[in-house]
SETI-272309 format. One record per residue (C-alpha): residue number from 1; x, y, z; residue in three letters. Coordinates in nm, 3 decimals, m for minus. Example, Ala and Ser with C-alpha at 12.3 -4.5 7.8 and 13.67 -1.06 7.14 Angstrom:
! SETI-272309
(nudren 1,(1.230,m0.450,0.780),ala)
(nudren 2,(1.367,m0.106,0.714),ser)
This chain:
! SETI-272309
(nudren 1,(m4.613,m0.866,3.489),met)
(nudren 2,(m4.739,m0.892,3.133),lys)
(nudren 3,(m5.028,m1.129,3.076),his)
(nudren 4,(m4.958,m1.478,2.945),phe)
(nudren 5,(m5.209,m1.590,2.682),his)
(nudren 6,(m5.166,m1.965,2.699),gly)
(nudren 7,(m4.940,m2.250,2.594),tyr)
(nudren 8,(m4.971,m2.206,2.217),trp)
(nudren 9,(m4.837,m1.850,2.248),ser)
(nudren 10,(m4.490,m2.002,2.261),tyr)
(nudren 11,(m4.521,m2.070,1.889),tyr)
(nudren 12,(m4.592,m1.708,1.796),lys)
(nudren 13,(m4.310,m1.505,1.647),asp)
(nudren 14,(m4.419,m1.196,1.842),asn)
(nudren 15,(m4.449,m1.367,2.183),phe)
(nudren 16,(m4.306,m1.118,2.434),asn)
(nudren 17,(m4.175,m1.365,2.699),trp)
(nudren 18,(m4.315,m1.190,3.009),pro)
(nudren 19,(m4.111,m1.213,3.326),asn)
(nudren 20,(m4.165,m1.480,3.589),gly)
(nudren 21,(m4.281,m1.461,3.948),tyr)
(nudren 22,(m3.935,m1.398,4.095),ile)
(nudren 23,(m3.737,m1.161,3.873),pro)
(nudren 24,(m3.377,m1.095,3.974),pro)
(nudren 25,(m3.273,m0.778,4.151),asn)
(nudren 26,(m3.062,m0.623,3.877),leu)
(nudren 27,(m3.007,m0.302,4.072),glu)
(nudren 28,(m2.862,m0.500,4.364),lys)
(nudren 29,(m2.664,m0.711,4.117),thr)
(nudren 30,(m2.497,m0.403,3.970),arg)
(nudren 31,(m2.433,m0.268,4.319),gln)
(nudren 32,(m2.253,m0.589,4.423),ile)
(nudren 33,(m2.036,m0.583,4.111),tyr)
(nudren 34,(m1.953,m0.217,4.169),ser)
(nudren 35,(m1.852,m0.286,4.528),glu)
(nudren 36,(m1.624,m0.562,4.400),leu)
(nudren 37,(m1.450,m0.311,4.175),gly)
(nudren 38,(m1.587,m0.432,3.842),leu)
(nudren 39,(m1.637,m0.187,3.559),gln)
(nudren 40,(m1.989,m0.125,3.429),ala)
(nudren 41,(m1.918,m0.311,3.105),ala)
(nudren 42,(m1.796,m0.617,3.299),glu)
(nudren 43,(m2.107,m0.607,3.517),ala)
(nudren 44,(m2.340,m0.598,3.215),glu)
(nudren 45,(m2.152,m0.885,3.052),ser)
(nudren 46,(m2.196,m1.092,3.367),leu)
(nudren 47,(m2.568,m1.009,3.384),ile)
(nudren 48,(m2.618,m1.095,3.018),glu)
(nudren 49,(m2.438,m1.425,3.083),ser)
(nudren 50,(m2.687,m1.505,3.360),gly)
(nudren 51,(m2.505,m1.416,3.683),tyr)
(nudren 52,(m2.759,m1.223,3.889),val)
(nudren 53,(m2.871,m1.152,4.244),asn)
(nudren 54,(m3.205,m1.261,4.388),ile)
(nudren 55,(m3.156,m1.225,4.761),his)
(nudren 56,(m2.900,m1.127,5.024),asp)
(nudren 57,(m2.541,m1.109,4.898),glu)
(nudren 58,(m2.566,m1.409,4.665),met)
(nudren 59,(m2.493,m1.422,4.292),ile)
(nudren 60,(m2.655,m1.719,4.120),ile)
(nudren 61,(m2.579,m1.867,3.781),asp)
(nudren 62,(m2.923,m1.888,3.617),arg)
(nudren 63,(m2.801,m2.173,3.398),tyr)
(nudren 64,(m2.772,m2.406,3.700),tyr)
(nudren 65,(m2.820,m2.231,4.030),gly)
(nudren 66,(m3.186,m2.210,4.104),gly)
(nudren 67,(m3.330,m1.952,4.343),ala)
(nudren 68,(m3.165,m2.112,4.647),leu)
(nudren 69,(m3.020,m1.940,4.952),ala)
(nudren 70,(m2.728,m2.177,5.007),ser)
(nudren 71,(m2.384,m2.124,4.854),ser)
(nudren 72,(m2.196,m2.394,4.664),asp)
(nudren 73,(m1.922,m2.158,4.533),ile)
(nudren 74,(m1.977,m2.291,4.180),ala)
(nudren 75,(m2.333,m2.195,4.081),thr)
(nudren 76,(m2.448,m1.997,4.386),arg)
(nudren 77,(m2.164,m1.769,4.482),ile)
(nudren 78,(m2.159,m1.544,4.787),his)
(nudren 79,(m2.033,m1.192,4.731),lys)
(nudren 80,(m1.724,m1.267,4.944),asp)
(nudren 81,(m1.623,m1.554,4.712),asp)
(nudren 82,(m1.714,m1.394,4.382),phe)
(nudren 83,(m1.379,m1.227,4.306),ser)
(nudren 84,(m1.202,m1.565,4.311),glu)
(nudren 85,(m1.479,m1.724,4.104),trp)
(nudren 86,(m1.455,m1.441,3.849),tyr)
(nudren 87,(m1.076,m1.474,3.830),arg)
(nudren 88,(m1.118,m1.840,3.734),met)
(nudren 89,(m1.393,m1.753,3.484),ala)
(nudren 90,(m1.167,m1.503,3.307),lys)
(nudren 91,(m0.889,m1.762,3.279),ile)
(nudren 92,(m1.140,m1.998,3.119),gly)
(nudren 93,(m0.966,m2.320,3.218),glu)
(nudren 94,(m1.172,m2.624,3.320),pro)
(nudren 95,(m1.181,m2.676,3.694),ser)
(nudren 96,(m1.397,m2.988,3.709),arg)
(nudren 97,(m1.216,m3.294,3.838),arg)
(nudren 98,(m1.434,m3.567,3.696),phe)
(nudren 99,(m1.546,m3.437,3.357),gly)
(nudren 100,(m1.392,m3.624,3.065),phe)
(nudren 101,(m1.397,m3.662,2.689),leu)
(nudren 102,(m1.288,m3.985,2.521),thr)
(nudren 103,(m1.344,m4.164,2.190),thr)
(nudren 104,(m1.482,m4.512,2.121),ala)
(nudren 105,(m1.396,m4.700,1.800),asn)
(nudren 106,(m1.639,m4.990,1.849),ser)
(nudren 107,(m1.953,m5.072,2.043),phe)
(nudren 108,(m1.757,m5.314,2.262),asp)
(nudren 109,(m1.512,m5.037,2.348),glu)
(nudren 110,(m1.802,m4.801,2.416),leu)
(nudren 111,(m1.967,m5.044,2.659),thr)
(nudren 112,(m1.635,m5.104,2.836),arg)
(nudren 113,(m1.590,m4.731,2.885),gln)
(nudren 114,(m1.947,m4.689,3.005),val)
(nudren 115,(m1.909,m4.978,3.254),asn)
(nudren 116,(m1.586,m4.829,3.385),lys)
(nudren 117,(m1.754,m4.492,3.441),val)
(nudren 118,(m2.051,m4.667,3.602),gln)
(nudren 119,(m1.818,m4.832,3.853),glu)
(nudren 120,(m1.634,m4.510,3.934),ser)
(nudren 121,(m1.950,m4.301,3.973),val)
(nudren 122,(m2.134,m4.561,4.177),gly)
(nudren 123,(m2.472,m4.437,4.057),lys)
(nudren 124,(m2.701,m4.529,3.771),glu)
(nudren 125,(m2.593,m4.360,3.450),leu)
(nudren 126,(m2.823,m4.196,3.198),leu)
(nudren 127,(m2.742,m4.127,2.835),phe)
(nudren 128,(m2.810,m3.876,2.561),arg)
(nudren 129,(m2.691,m3.914,2.204),gly)
(nudren 130,(m2.650,m3.630,1.954),gln)
(nudren 131,(m2.497,m3.604,1.608),ile)
(nudren 132,(m2.313,m3.286,1.710),asn)
(nudren 133,(m2.178,m3.129,2.026),his)
(nudren 134,(m2.288,m2.776,2.116),tyr)
(nudren 135,(m2.142,m2.533,2.368),glu)
(nudren 136,(m2.319,m2.254,2.548),thr)
(nudren 137,(m2.290,m1.923,2.366),thr)
(nudren 138,(m2.270,m1.690,2.664),arg)
(nudren 139,(m1.959,m1.475,2.685),ser)
(nudren 140,(m1.870,m1.571,3.043),ile)
(nudren 141,(m1.890,m1.943,3.105),arg)
(nudren 142,(m1.892,m2.112,3.443),asn)
(nudren 143,(m1.539,m2.244,3.514),pro)
(nudren 144,(m1.677,m2.520,3.737),tyr)
(nudren 145,(m1.884,m2.662,3.452),leu)
(nudren 146,(m1.615,m2.669,3.183),leu)
(nudren 147,(m1.480,m2.999,3.052),ile)
(nudren 148,(m1.156,m3.005,2.857),glu)
(nudren 149,(m1.229,m3.064,2.491),gly)
(nudren 150,(m1.601,m2.987,2.538),leu)
(nudren 151,(m1.613,m2.646,2.701),gly)
(nudren 152,(m1.945,m2.571,2.869),glu)
(nudren 153,(m2.191,m2.815,2.716),thr)
(nudren 154,(m2.525,m2.671,2.609),ser)
(nudren 155,(m2.810,m2.895,2.719),leu)
(nudren 156,(m3.066,m2.615,2.717),ile)
(nudren 157,(m3.420,m2.715,2.609),pro)
(nudren 158,(m3.534,m2.538,2.292),ser)
(nudren 159,(m3.792,m2.325,2.476),ile)
(nudren 160,(m3.516,m2.157,2.679),trp)
(nudren 161,(m3.290,m2.120,2.375),arg)
(nudren 162,(m3.573,m1.927,2.212),thr)
(nudren 163,(m3.615,m1.714,2.525),leu)
(nudren 164,(m3.243,m1.632,2.538),leu)
(nudren 165,(m3.249,m1.537,2.171),arg)
(nudren 166,(m3.555,m1.311,2.196),asn)
(nudren 167,(m3.563,m1.183,2.556),gln)
(nudren 168,(m3.234,m1.274,2.728),pro)
(nudren 169,(m3.321,m1.083,3.047),leu)
(nudren 170,(m3.663,m1.244,3.088),ser)
(nudren 171,(m3.704,m1.500,3.367),phe)
(nudren 172,(m4.028,m1.642,3.232),his)
(nudren 173,(m4.192,m1.935,3.412),glu)
(nudren 174,(m4.311,m2.216,3.184),phe)
(nudren 175,(m4.688,m2.258,3.147),asn)
(nudren 176,(m4.801,m2.593,3.012),gly)
(nudren 177,(m5.102,m2.703,2.814),leu)
(nudren 178,(m5.426,m2.595,2.986),gly)
(nudren 179,(m5.659,m2.818,3.185),leu)
(nudren 180,(m5.942,m2.796,2.930),leu)
(nudren 181,(m5.718,m2.914,2.648),glu)
(nudren 182,(m5.563,m3.194,2.855),trp)
(nudren 183,(m5.914,m3.298,2.954),ser)
(nudren 184,(m6.024,m3.321,2.592),lys)
(nudren 185,(m5.722,m3.535,2.506),ile)
(nudren 186,(m5.745,m3.767,2.804),ile)
(nudren 187,(m6.125,m3.799,2.810),tyr)
(nudren 188,(m6.117,m3.912,2.448),ser)
(nudren 189,(m6.047,m4.265,2.575),gln)
(nudren 190,(m6.404,m4.274,2.709),phe)
(nudren 191,(m6.739,m4.294,2.532),asp)
(nudren 192,(m6.865,m3.965,2.679),ile)
(nudren 193,(m7.218,m4.019,2.553),gln)
(nudren 194,(m7.232,m4.350,2.738),glu)
(nudren 195,(m7.092,m4.187,3.053),val)
(nudren 196,(m7.360,m3.915,3.030),asp)
(nudren 197,(m7.631,m4.174,2.973),arg)
(nudren 198,(m7.530,m4.367,3.282),arg)
(nudren 199,(m7.507,m4.050,3.492),val)
(nudren 200,(m7.863,m3.960,3.384),asp)
(nudren 201,(m7.983,m4.308,3.484),glu)
(nudren 202,(m7.818,m4.276,3.825),leu)
(nudren 203,(m7.977,m3.936,3.881),arg)
(nudren 204,(m8.319,m4.073,3.787),lys)
(nudren 205,(m8.267,m4.338,4.056),arg)
(nudren 206,(m8.210,m4.063,4.307),gly)
(nudren 207,(m7.830,m4.064,4.328),glu)
(nudren 208,(m7.650,m3.732,4.371),trp)
(nudren 209,(m7.404,m3.723,4.077),ile)
(nudren 210,(m7.291,m3.370,4.005),tyr)
(nudren 211,(m6.915,m3.353,4.072),ser)
(nudren 212,(m6.608,m3.556,3.983),ala)
(nudren 213,(m6.598,m3.683,4.342),gln)
(nudren 214,(m6.964,m3.790,4.318),asp)
(nudren 215,(m6.884,m3.980,3.999),met)
(nudren 216,(m6.581,m4.150,4.153),glu)
(nudren 217,(m6.793,m4.264,4.449),asp)
(nudren 218,(m7.057,m4.418,4.220),ser)
(nudren 219,(m7.115,m4.794,4.209),asp)
(nudren 220,(m7.128,m4.780,3.827),asp)
(nudren 221,(m6.778,m4.893,3.719),pro)
(nudren 222,(m6.759,m4.673,3.407),leu)
(nudren 223,(m6.888,m4.361,3.584),val)
(nudren 224,(m6.654,m4.429,3.878),ser)
(nudren 225,(m6.352,m4.472,3.650),leu)
(nudren 226,(m6.431,m4.155,3.456),phe)
(nudren 227,(m6.479,m3.964,3.783),gly)
(nudren 228,(m6.145,m4.092,3.915),arg)
(nudren 229,(m5.959,m3.988,3.598),val)
(nudren 230,(m6.134,m3.651,3.600),arg)
(nudren 231,(m6.053,m3.597,3.967),met)
(nudren 232,(m5.689,m3.699,3.926),asp)
(nudren 233,(m5.642,m3.463,3.634),leu)
(nudren 234,(m5.811,m3.169,3.805),met)
(nudren 235,(m5.611,m3.210,4.125),met)
(nudren 236,(m5.277,m3.311,3.977),gly)
(nudren 237,(m5.226,m3.112,3.655),glu)
(nudren 238,(m4.978,m2.868,3.811),asn)
(nudren 239,(m4.865,m3.096,4.092),his)
(nudren 240,(m4.801,m3.472,4.089),asn)
(nudren 241,(m4.899,m3.503,3.720),leu)
(nudren 242,(m4.677,m3.217,3.600),ala)
(nudren 243,(m4.381,m3.443,3.519),asp)
(nudren 244,(m4.600,m3.690,3.330),leu)
(nudren 245,(m4.782,m3.427,3.124),leu)
(nudren 246,(m4.469,m3.229,3.038),asn)
(nudren 247,(m4.287,m3.551,2.948),thr)
(nudren 248,(m4.566,m3.626,2.702),leu)
(nudren 249,(m4.535,m3.277,2.550),leu)
(nudren 250,(m4.161,m3.333,2.512),gln)
(nudren 251,(m4.184,m3.678,2.358),his)
(nudren 252,(m4.451,m3.588,2.105),tyr)
(nudren 253,(m4.267,m3.288,1.964),gly)
(nudren 254,(m4.429,m3.004,2.158),leu)
(nudren 255,(m4.231,m2.746,2.353),val)
(nudren 256,(m4.153,m2.822,2.717),ser)
(nudren 257,(m3.887,m2.726,2.971),pro)
(nudren 258,(m3.760,m3.086,2.984),tyr)
(nudren 259,(m3.456,m3.252,2.829),leu)
(nudren 260,(m3.475,m3.611,2.701),asp)
(nudren 261,(m3.235,m3.864,2.850),leu)
(nudren 262,(m3.251,m4.242,2.841),ser)
(nudren 263,(m3.147,m4.528,3.066),ser)
(nudren 264,(m3.089,m4.741,2.753),asp)
(nudren 265,(m2.752,m4.706,2.581),leu)
(nudren 266,(m2.884,m4.831,2.246),arg)
(nudren 267,(m3.161,m4.570,2.244),val)
(nudren 268,(m2.898,m4.300,2.292),ala)
(nudren 269,(m2.695,m4.458,2.012),met)
(nudren 270,(m2.994,m4.417,1.779),phe)
(nudren 271,(m3.000,m4.043,1.841),phe)
(nudren 272,(m2.623,m4.016,1.801),ser)
(nudren 273,(m2.647,m4.171,1.454),ser)
(nudren 274,(m2.973,m4.028,1.312),his)
(nudren 275,(m3.053,m3.673,1.207),arg)
(nudren 276,(m3.412,m3.553,1.253),phe)
(nudren 277,(m3.553,m3.421,0.926),val)
(nudren 278,(m3.856,m3.196,0.962),his)
(nudren 279,(m4.093,m3.221,0.669),asn)
(nudren 280,(m4.463,m3.145,0.715),ala)
(nudren 281,(m4.649,m3.473,0.701),gly)
(nudren 282,(m4.330,m3.676,0.656),ala)
(nudren 283,(m4.099,m3.619,0.952),asn)
(nudren 284,(m3.829,m3.883,0.964),his)
(nudren 285,(m3.488,m3.974,1.098),tyr)
(nudren 286,(m3.203,m4.003,0.852),gln)
(nudren 287,(m2.913,m4.235,0.933),phe)
(nudren 288,(m2.582,m4.044,0.937),val)
(nudren 289,(m2.366,m4.296,1.122),gly)
(nudren 290,(m2.093,m4.127,1.321),ser)
(nudren 291,(m2.157,m3.804,1.126),asn)
(nudren 292,(m1.795,m3.769,1.025),gly)
(nudren 293,(m1.682,m3.858,1.381),ser)
(nudren 294,(m1.889,m3.569,1.522),lys)
(nudren 295,(m2.148,m3.791,1.692),ser)
(nudren 296,(m2.134,m3.787,2.069),ile)
(nudren 297,(m2.274,m3.973,2.368),leu)
(nudren 298,(m2.323,m3.784,2.696),tyr)
(nudren 299,(m2.321,m3.962,3.031),leu)
(nudren 300,(m2.508,m3.828,3.335),phe)
(nudren 301,(m2.552,m3.917,3.699),lys)
(nudren 302,(m2.915,m4.003,3.766),his)
(nudren 303,(m3.024,m3.724,4.001),lys)
(nudren 304,(m3.369,m3.834,4.115),gln)
(nudren 305,(m3.454,m3.499,4.273),asp)
(nudren 306,(m3.423,m3.322,3.938),glu)
(nudren 307,(m3.505,m3.602,3.694),met)
(nudren 308,(m3.819,m3.805,3.636),ala)
(nudren 309,(m3.851,m4.156,3.493),glu)
(nudren 310,(m4.151,m4.217,3.274),tyr)
(nudren 311,(m4.421,m4.417,3.454),ala)
(nudren 312,(m4.769,m4.484,3.318),his)
(nudren 313,(m5.023,m4.311,3.541),asp)
(nudren 314,(m5.380,m4.425,3.602),arg)
(nudren 315,(m5.508,m4.096,3.458),val)
(nudren 316,(m5.401,m4.228,3.116),leu)
(nudren 317,(m5.590,m4.556,3.167),his)
(nudren 318,(m5.615,m4.704,2.814),asn)
(nudren 319,(m5.402,m4.436,2.649),leu)
(nudren 320,(m5.062,m4.602,2.617),gln)
(nudren 321,(m4.794,m4.346,2.521),pro)
(nudren 322,(m4.541,m4.573,2.353),leu)
(nudren 323,(m4.264,m4.325,2.276),arg)
(nudren 324,(m4.142,m4.258,2.632),pro)
(nudren 325,(m4.178,m4.626,2.722),lys)
(nudren 326,(m3.984,m4.760,2.425),arg)
(nudren 327,(m3.718,m4.493,2.463),gln)
(nudren 328,(m3.663,m4.580,2.833),ser)
(nudren 329,(m3.734,m4.217,2.901),cys)
(nudren 330,(m3.592,m4.014,3.185),val)
(nudren 331,(m3.634,m3.637,3.163),val)
(nudren 332,(m3.431,m3.368,3.333),cys)
(nudren 333,(m3.625,m3.065,3.449),arg)
(nudren 334,(m3.516,m2.707,3.391),ser)
(nudren 335,(m3.648,m2.359,3.462),gly)
(nudren 336,(m3.576,m1.986,3.428),pro)
(nudren 337,(m3.311,m2.017,3.703),tyr)
(nudren 338,(m3.184,m2.356,3.587),ala)
(nudren 339,(m3.176,m2.328,3.207),leu)
(nudren 340,(m2.898,m2.583,3.158),asn)
(nudren 341,(m2.961,m2.797,3.464),leu)
(nudren 342,(m2.867,m3.129,3.301),ala)
(nudren 343,(m2.513,m2.994,3.263),gly)
(nudren 344,(m2.477,m2.999,3.640),leu)
(nudren 345,(m2.502,m3.380,3.633),tyr)
(nudren 346,(m2.291,m3.438,3.322),leu)
(nudren 347,(m2.014,m3.685,3.400),val)
(nudren 348,(m1.847,m3.676,3.061),gly)
(nudren 349,(m1.883,m3.760,2.694),ala)
(nudren 350,(m1.764,m4.018,2.444),ile)
(nudren 351,(m1.705,m3.937,2.077),arg)
(nudren 352,(m1.853,m4.205,1.852),ile)
(nudren 353,(m1.608,m4.309,1.581),asp)
(nudren 354,(m1.779,m4.624,1.453),phe)
(nudren 355,(m2.107,m4.737,1.301),glu)
(nudren 356,(m2.324,m5.015,1.433),leu)
(nudren 357,(m2.411,m5.287,1.181),pro)
(nudren 358,(m2.761,m5.237,1.046),glu)
(nudren 359,(m2.879,m5.557,1.214),ser)
(nudren 360,(m2.793,m5.411,1.557),glu)
(nudren 361,(m2.952,m5.068,1.515),arg)
(nudren 362,(m3.284,m4.967,1.660),leu)
(nudren 363,(m3.527,m4.835,1.401),ser)
(nudren 364,(m3.740,m4.522,1.401),ala)
(nudren 365,(m4.047,m4.744,1.371),arg)
(nudren 366,(m3.958,m4.908,1.704),glu)
(nudren 367,(m3.898,m4.581,1.885),leu)
(nudren 368,(m4.165,m4.370,1.712),phe)
(nudren 369,(m4.471,m4.587,1.638),pro)
(nudren 370,(m4.742,m4.404,1.445),asp)
(nudren 371,(m5.094,m4.324,1.561),glu)
(nudren 372,(m5.229,m4.662,1.447),his)
(nudren 373,(m5.018,m4.826,1.718),glu)
(nudren 374,(m4.979,m4.546,1.972),asp)
(nudren 375,(m5.319,m4.467,2.127),asn)
(nudren 376,(m5.194,m4.154,2.299),phe)
(nudren 377,(m5.056,m4.012,1.975),leu)
(nudren 378,(m5.393,m4.072,1.809),ala)
(nudren 379,(m5.570,m3.894,2.099),ala)
(nudren 380,(m5.327,m3.603,2.081),leu)
(nudren 381,(m5.361,m3.560,1.705),leu)
(nudren 382,(m5.739,m3.582,1.727),gly)
(nudren 383,(m5.798,m3.352,2.022),asn)
(nudren 384,(m5.526,m3.094,2.075),cys)
(nudren 385,(m5.577,m2.743,1.941),met)
(nudren 386,(m5.281,m2.756,1.702),his)
(nudren 387,(m5.221,m3.113,1.583),pro)
(nudren 388,(m4.992,m2.978,1.311),glu)
(nudren 389,(m4.741,m2.896,1.585),arg)
(nudren 390,(m4.719,m3.257,1.698),val)
(nudren 391,(m4.423,m3.448,1.555),thr)
(nudren 392,(m4.583,m3.744,1.381),ala)
(nudren 393,(m4.421,m4.005,1.159),phe)
(nudren 394,(m4.561,m4.189,0.861),arg)
(nudren 395,(m4.341,m4.497,0.841),his)
(nudren 396,(m4.312,m4.665,0.506),leu)
């Protein structure tokens, strides 16, 4: 496997997208397709579209399937069922029962539709607003994930869209920001000189203070707090803190394998009516209303196993990331074998054919406070290696 040189490599034009830990068995994949009577060109088209073998006689759809052994016929298809699946894929007709597309002409009508879906689904709904709808671009789409009028909705995080564009047969595993850089960002909430001074005093009094655990066990409240934060970060960066840290990357404009959703309908409405305008030093959201009736609201089942609600963790202490909190953030995970995972939980979509009165709209200032208000944003801009990559706003 080619060496990975760190998180910021994702921003390099010549990044080679090395393979992940579990690459597919393409030789076995081609063998299965041959045994099913498929021509070589058909087999390659299926592989390029993401239908590959990892183990046994199973073909998985890397957009949704995950490296799982079980078969669900739709995204993890046993060899014995694949001919029928492929027949449906070639027809290209939607086979989902519950996927829908409707239009709302007022906010009252929108809320009525949402409430009706909520009742029928019986689970908490999540929302995502966009000013345009996008379909997946692969040549063979999954017939079980098609919705009439929408096709196969693309909800692929930008990092995987870049991978598919540059190295479509790479199954690269995401590597987040390194521990040293996270430490610099998170420790910035402390007066490190004062922490060091107190540690020296404790040592002079004969206390053994040389590790994060020693610091956490100290009777000095500042040293103990710093030791606890340090210990939590060291032990949890790639484990229980992974969702928190990657959510922060996502919400502050840095690449992550997560997709933003929200439990707040009005937050989603903001994103369905505002276009992001990238301008160095002056990023902003431009109001476009219903964008010529192209704006769209997606509705999802809240799948707790694959989604994570934002919750302030003690490792952040006084750093209060306001963006995920004010946007009622829930993120959907993804990975090299689940590029478009959010699409698996998509219930349907509503076209937005109205504009909220200005008095009822959320503002960018509310959802994206600047670094003078958002302590975490200030820490990120002041301590990450490439602050120019952070999406910051200078509200007038």
